Backbone as a chain_set.jsonl record, in Angstrom:
{"seq": "MLGAVLEVVAAAIVRSGRLLVVSKRSADHVFYLPGGAPEPGEPERETLARELREELGVTWSGPSRSPSSRTSPRWSRCRCG", "coords": {"N": [[9.969, 109.006, -87.994], [8.853, 110.864, -85.267], [6.498, 113.507, -84.995], [5.497, 116.663, -83.601], [3.931, 116.454, -80.411], [0.541, 116.247, -79.852], [-1.689, 116.956, -77.454], [-4.725, 115.66, -76.401], [-8.06, 115.226, -75.085], [-10.717, 112.867, -74.899], [-14.045, 111.536, -74.988], [-15.368, 108.343, -74.757], [-18.404, 107.435, -75.164], [-20.708, 105.123, -74.376], [-23.775, 103.592, -74.8], [-26.288, 101.269, -74.386], [-24.901, 99.575, -76.078], [-24.173, 101.232, -78.157], [-22.013, 103.591, -79.664], [-21.339, 106.95, -79.08], [-20.686, 109.366, -81.432], [-19.398, 112.339, -82.988], [-19.694, 114.958, -85.469], [-18.437, 117.576, -87.601], [-20.007, 120.467, -89.008], [-18.704, 121.392, -91.265], [-17.422, 119.168, -92.183], [-19.185, 116.844, -92.506], [-19.064, 114.15, -93.041], [-17.099, 112.982, -91.614], [-16.38, 111.386, -88.614], [-15.926, 111.537, -85.072], [-14.736, 111.054, -81.668], [-16.261, 112.887, -78.996], [-14.486, 115.676, -77.736], [-11.29, 117.31, -77.183], [-8.479, 119.585, -77.41], [-6.623, 120.634, -74.524], [-6.751, 123.844, -72.889], [-3.969, 126.033, -72.183], [-2.497, 124.897, -69.213], [-4.866, 123.783, -68.301], [-6.596, 121.295, -66.525], [-7.114, 117.786, -67.339], [-9.714, 116.681, -66.809], [-11.272, 119.0, -66.58], [-10.967, 119.982, -69.146], [-12.315, 118.007, -70.61], [-14.916, 118.31, -69.593], [-15.464, 120.927, -70.476], [-15.271, 120.618, -73.279], [-17.349, 118.763, -73.765], [-19.506, 120.328, -73.028], [-19.294, 122.403, -74.93], [-19.465, 121.0, -77.409], [-21.664, 119.244, -77.207], [-23.53, 120.433, -75.589], [-23.991, 119.633, -72.981], [-23.788, 119.185, -69.415], [-21.144, 118.028, -67.577], [-19.9, 116.715, -64.697], [-18.035, 114.973, -63.842], [-17.055, 111.506, -63.366], [-19.599, 109.252, -62.273], [-20.059, 108.163, -58.945], [-21.854, 106.465, -57.943], [-23.107, 103.393, -56.688], [-25.009, 102.123, -58.22], [-24.535, 102.912, -60.72], [-23.858, 102.292, -64.143], [-21.695, 103.025, -65.439], [-18.248, 102.984, -66.311], [-15.739, 104.646, -65.778], [-12.667, 105.328, -67.389], [-9.351, 106.352, -67.546], [-6.993, 106.963, -69.915], [-3.777, 107.14, -71.433], [-2.381, 107.665, -74.565], [-0.293, 107.37, -77.439], [-0.531, 108.444, -80.671], [0.14, 107.845, -84.092]], "CA": [[10.255, 110.072, -87.072], [7.657, 111.427, -84.668], [6.355, 114.958, -85.032], [5.089, 117.284, -82.35], [2.894, 115.737, -79.678], [-0.685, 116.996, -79.646], [-2.408, 116.371, -76.338], [-6.174, 115.831, -76.456], [-8.887, 114.325, -74.288], [-11.943, 112.503, -75.608], [-14.946, 110.663, -74.237], [-16.015, 107.233, -75.458], [-19.68, 107.313, -74.472], [-21.402, 103.95, -74.905], [-25.048, 103.306, -74.141], [-27.019, 100.212, -75.089], [-24.042, 99.026, -77.109], [-23.955, 102.197, -79.232], [-20.97, 104.567, -79.392], [-21.667, 108.307, -79.495], [-19.664, 110.08, -82.191], [-19.838, 113.647, -83.459], [-19.063, 115.443, -86.698], [-18.515, 119.029, -87.773], [-20.803, 120.848, -90.178], [-17.823, 121.56, -92.42], [-16.975, 117.839, -92.628], [-20.212, 115.989, -91.915], [-18.799, 112.747, -93.37], [-16.022, 112.552, -90.721], [-16.9, 111.221, -87.264], [-14.888, 111.401, -84.05], [-15.209, 111.082, -80.284], [-16.297, 114.254, -78.482], [-13.311, 116.036, -76.946], [-10.424, 118.272, -77.826], [-7.203, 119.949, -76.784], [-6.738, 121.481, -73.335], [-6.189, 125.184, -72.862], [-2.735, 125.988, -71.376], [-2.673, 124.72, -67.774], [-6.188, 123.241, -67.978], [-6.581, 119.86, -66.195], [-7.808, 116.925, -68.297], [-11.152, 116.568, -66.511], [-11.902, 120.277, -66.925], [-10.992, 120.035, -70.608], [-13.389, 117.142, -71.082], [-16.186, 118.956, -69.238], [-15.639, 122.071, -71.373], [-15.516, 120.136, -74.633], [-18.695, 118.181, -73.805], [-20.428, 121.467, -72.989], [-19.216, 123.101, -76.207], [-19.851, 120.166, -78.549], [-22.941, 118.551, -77.031], [-24.445, 121.217, -74.777], [-24.303, 118.915, -71.746], [-22.945, 119.478, -68.258], [-20.529, 116.825, -67.008], [-19.126, 117.112, -63.522], [-17.094, 113.909, -63.529], [-17.668, 110.171, -63.342], [-20.504, 108.962, -61.167], [-19.545, 107.223, -57.943], [-23.002, 105.721, -57.453], [-22.97, 101.942, -56.886], [-25.952, 101.652, -59.224], [-24.11, 103.415, -62.02], [-23.324, 101.28, -65.041], [-20.539, 103.582, -66.135], [-16.951, 102.529, -65.845], [-14.793, 105.611, -66.343], [-11.267, 104.926, -67.485], [-8.466, 107.376, -68.085], [-5.859, 106.338, -70.594], [-2.922, 107.987, -72.25], [-1.824, 106.92, -75.683], [0.366, 108.166, -78.476], [-0.973, 108.019, -81.992], [0.925, 108.381, -85.191]], "C": [[8.945, 110.659, -86.564], [7.679, 112.942, -84.747], [6.013, 115.474, -83.642], [3.962, 116.484, -81.716], [1.716, 116.678, -79.47], [-1.473, 116.29, -78.564], [-3.886, 116.697, -76.461], [-6.829, 114.907, -75.441], [-10.154, 114.049, -75.082], [-12.755, 111.563, -74.735], [-15.494, 109.592, -75.158], [-17.288, 106.945, -74.67], [-20.469, 106.201, -75.14], [-22.672, 103.745, -74.095], [-25.813, 102.316, -75.005], [-26.217, 99.683, -76.277], [-23.756, 99.963, -78.271], [-22.957, 103.257, -78.79], [-21.397, 105.926, -79.924], [-20.475, 108.923, -80.212], [-20.265, 111.397, -82.668], [-19.153, 113.974, -84.775], [-19.202, 116.959, -86.737], [-19.338, 119.326, -89.017], [-19.938, 120.93, -91.43], [-17.304, 120.231, -92.978], [-17.928, 116.798, -92.057], [-20.067, 114.508, -92.253], [-17.673, 112.164, -92.505], [-16.582, 112.51, -89.3], [-15.752, 111.019, -86.283], [-15.522, 111.415, -82.673], [-15.257, 112.521, -79.806], [-15.087, 114.516, -77.579], [-12.486, 117.056, -77.68], [-9.186, 118.561, -77.016], [-7.43, 120.828, -75.563], [-6.177, 122.878, -73.586], [-4.911, 125.11, -72.025], [-3.039, 125.919, -69.872], [-4.002, 124.121, -67.359], [-6.09, 121.744, -67.673], [-7.45, 119.055, -67.174], [-9.313, 116.849, -68.054], [-11.897, 117.851, -66.843], [-11.991, 120.443, -68.435], [-12.153, 119.216, -71.137], [-14.747, 117.764, -70.78], [-16.477, 120.118, -70.184], [-15.987, 121.615, -72.787], [-16.908, 119.51, -74.769], [-19.753, 119.271, -73.789], [-20.464, 122.167, -74.357], [-19.785, 122.277, -77.366], [-21.25, 119.577, -78.438], [-23.966, 119.338, -76.229], [-24.853, 120.526, -73.493], [-23.331, 119.33, -70.638], [-22.451, 118.163, -67.696], [-19.649, 117.267, -65.86], [-18.125, 116.043, -63.106], [-17.811, 112.579, -63.5], [-18.528, 109.981, -62.105], [-19.854, 107.964, -60.211], [-20.66, 106.369, -57.355], [-22.813, 104.229, -57.697], [-23.909, 101.41, -57.956], [-25.561, 102.104, -60.625], [-23.526, 102.29, -62.859], [-22.128, 101.821, -65.811], [-19.264, 103.047, -65.522], [-15.9, 103.478, -66.411], [-13.362, 105.101, -66.304], [-10.499, 106.073, -68.105], [-7.269, 106.685, -68.673], [-5.05, 107.396, -71.335], [-2.394, 107.113, -73.374], [-1.167, 107.894, -76.647], [-0.039, 107.591, -79.822], [-0.011, 108.574, -83.045], [2.207, 107.678, -85.435]], "O": [[8.032, 110.92, -87.347], [8.721, 113.578, -84.591], [6.222, 114.791, -82.639], [3.134, 115.904, -82.418], [1.886, 117.787, -78.962], [-1.884, 115.143, -78.742], [-4.264, 117.86, -76.606], [-6.228, 113.929, -74.995], [-10.611, 114.897, -75.848], [-12.219, 110.883, -73.86], [-16.027, 109.9, -76.224], [-17.247, 106.288, -73.629], [-20.853, 106.305, -76.305], [-22.646, 103.727, -72.864], [-25.961, 102.511, -76.212], [-26.77, 99.384, -77.335], [-23.164, 99.549, -79.268], [-23.041, 103.765, -77.672], [-21.776, 106.046, -81.089], [-19.378, 108.99, -79.657], [-21.484, 111.547, -82.742], [-18.16, 113.349, -85.147], [-19.989, 117.543, -85.992], [-19.364, 118.537, -89.961], [-20.381, 120.581, -92.524], [-16.809, 120.173, -94.104], [-17.539, 115.974, -91.23], [-20.868, 113.692, -91.797], [-17.33, 110.989, -92.643], [-17.184, 113.478, -88.836], [-14.736, 110.41, -86.616], [-16.698, 111.745, -82.523], [-14.386, 113.312, -80.167], [-14.718, 113.673, -76.761], [-12.924, 117.61, -78.688], [-8.883, 117.862, -76.049], [-8.325, 121.672, -75.561], [-5.258, 123.065, -74.383], [-4.779, 124.19, -71.218], [-3.745, 126.77, -69.332], [-4.248, 123.964, -66.164], [-5.553, 120.992, -68.487], [-8.398, 119.582, -67.757], [-10.098, 116.943, -68.997], [-13.026, 117.805, -67.331], [-12.973, 120.981, -68.949], [-12.893, 119.669, -72.011], [-15.636, 117.745, -71.63], [-17.608, 120.277, -70.644], [-16.893, 122.162, -73.416], [-17.574, 119.709, -75.784], [-20.78, 119.155, -74.457], [-21.537, 122.482, -74.872], [-20.508, 122.809, -78.208], [-21.947, 119.425, -79.441], [-25.139, 118.966, -76.185], [-25.933, 120.787, -72.962], [-22.209, 119.765, -70.9], [-23.247, 117.281, -67.374], [-18.756, 118.097, -66.032], [-17.435, 116.209, -62.1], [-19.037, 112.526, -63.598], [-18.215, 110.49, -61.029], [-19.178, 107.03, -60.642], [-20.447, 105.637, -56.389], [-22.403, 103.83, -58.787], [-23.645, 100.36, -58.543], [-26.195, 101.714, -61.605], [-22.792, 101.44, -62.354], [-21.61, 101.169, -66.717], [-19.225, 102.7, -64.341], [-15.244, 103.163, -67.404], [-12.915, 104.52, -65.315], [-10.947, 106.687, -69.073], [-6.601, 105.903, -67.997], [-5.582, 108.406, -71.795], [-2.008, 105.965, -73.157], [-1.464, 109.089, -76.653], [0.101, 106.393, -80.069], [0.566, 109.648, -82.877], [2.952, 108.049, -86.343]]}, "num_chains": 1, "name": "protein.A"}
């Protein structure tokens, strides 16, 4: 039986074949992708920008549209559990 659905957004940031993960001071042995739950009515992209700012101190305004960019942003929805 499935429980309540928890909606979250997260960023899988890969550079030079390495995946960026974060941990909390209270559980420094647990690693996860940067991200989190949206505030009520907050769009997914705004949630991700806020979470990246809060967790990593970086400003993200969205995926780059530059032809020279090596990023390939993908938005996926999945259900875990």
